[in-house]
C-alpha positions as CSV (number, residue, x, y, z in Angstrom):
1,X,-210.3,-6.3,50.2
2,X,-209.2,-9.7,51.5
3,X,-212.7,-10.5,52.8
4,X,-214.3,-10.1,49.4
5,X,-211.5,-12.2,47.8
6,X,-212.3,-15.1,50.2
7,X,-216.0,-15.1,49.3
8,X,-215.2,-15.0,45.6
9,X,-212.8,-17.9,46.0
10,X,-215.4,-19.9,47.9
11,X,-218.0,-19.3,45.2
12,X,-215.6,-20.2,42.4
13,X,-214.6,-23.4,44.3
14,X,-218.3,-24.3,44.8
15,X,-219.0,-23.8,41.1
16,X,-216.0,-26.1,40.2
17,X,-217.3,-28.8,42.5
18,X,-220.8,-28.6,41.1
19,X,-219.3,-29.0,37.6
20,X,-217.7,-32.4,38.6
21,X,-221.0,-33.9,39.8
22,X,-222.3,-37.0,38.0
23,X,-226.0,-36.8,37.0
24,X,-228.1,-39.8,36.2
25,X,-229.0,-40.6,32.6
26,X,-232.6,-39.4,32.2
27,X,-233.1,-41.4,29.0
28,X,-232.9,-44.6,31.0
29,X,-235.9,-43.5,33.1
30,X,-238.3,-43.4,30.2
31,X,-241.1,-45.9,29.9
32,X,-240.3,-48.5,27.2
33,X,-241.9,-47.4,23.9
34,X,-242.1,-43.7,24.7
35,X,-239.3,-42.8,22.2
36,X,-241.1,-44.6,19.3
37,X,-244.7,-43.6,20.2
38,X,-246.6,-41.5,17.7
39,X,-246.9,-37.8,18.5
40,X,-250.4,-37.0,19.8
41,X,-252.9,-35.4,17.5
42,X,-253.1,-31.6,17.9
43,X,-256.6,-30.1,17.9
44,X,-257.6,-26.4,17.5
45,X,-258.5,-24.9,20.9
46,X,-262.1,-24.2,19.7
47,X,-262.7,-27.9,19.3
48,X,-261.4,-28.5,22.8
49,X,-263.5,-25.7,24.3
50,X,-266.7,-26.6,22.5
51,X,-266.4,-30.3,23.0
52,X,-268.3,-32.6,25.3
53,X,-267.8,-31.8,29.0
54,X,-266.1,-34.6,30.9
55,X,-268.4,-36.6,33.1
56,X,-267.8,-39.0,35.9
57,X,-269.3,-42.5,35.8
58,X,-271.2,-43.9,38.8
59,X,-268.2,-46.2,39.4
60,X,-265.8,-43.3,39.5
61,X,-268.1,-41.3,41.8
62,X,-268.4,-44.3,44.2
63,X,-264.7,-44.8,44.2
64,X,-264.0,-41.2,45.1
65,X,-266.7,-41.2,47.8
66,X,-265.3,-44.4,49.2
67,X,-261.8,-43.0,49.4
68,X,-263.1,-39.8,51.0
69,X,-265.0,-41.8,53.6
70,X,-261.9,-43.9,54.4
71,X,-259.9,-40.7,54.8
72,X,-262.5,-39.3,57.2
73,X,-262.3,-42.5,59.2
74,X,-258.5,-42.2,59.4
75,X,-258.8,-38.5,60.4
76,X,-261.2,-39.4,63.2
77,X,-258.8,-42.0,64.5
78,X,-255.9,-39.5,64.4
79,X,-258.0,-36.8,66.1
80,X,-259.0,-39.2,68.9
81,X,-255.3,-40.1,69.7
82,X,-253.9,-38.5,72.8
83,X,-251.6,-35.6,72.3
84,X,-248.6,-34.7,74.4
85,X,-249.0,-31.5,76.3
86,X,-246.4,-28.8,75.7
87,X,-246.0,-25.1,75.0
88,X,-248.4,-24.1,72.3
89,X,-249.4,-27.7,71.3
90,X,-253.0,-27.3,72.5
91,X,-253.4,-24.0,70.6
92,X,-252.1,-25.5,67.4
93,X,-254.3,-28.6,67.9
94,X,-257.4,-26.4,68.3
95,X,-256.5,-24.5,65.1
96,X,-256.0,-27.7,63.2
97,X,-259.3,-29.2,64.4
98,X,-261.1,-26.0,63.3
99,X,-259.5,-26.2,59.9
100,X,-260.4,-29.9,59.6
101,X,-264.0,-29.1,60.5
102,X,-264.2,-26.3,57.9
103,X,-262.8,-28.7,55.2
104,X,-265.4,-31.3,56.1
105,X,-268.2,-28.7,55.8
106,X,-266.9,-27.4,52.4
107,X,-268.7,-28.7,49.4
108,X,-266.6,-30.9,47.1
């Protein structure tokens, strides 16, 4: 009986402490002008589904491909770095390299 009372008292005390916490004002984190911005126009779902499909411009495609190439270069640098030997490190490294290779071969 006393054991259950102690747990109940601890839970009640924790709830009281949580109630005393000060939380930041979320209204102050809004971008200026959000409160007075007009509400977006609502469209029927049919219009959205039957509308023109989004397309990427050549500049957008080049930007994404450039970032992907930069990430591949960083990955190659990291993979070439020496790894400390330890229990299970080599096995994990082998699994991660296989996963990285599978991601490289996957079509984007």
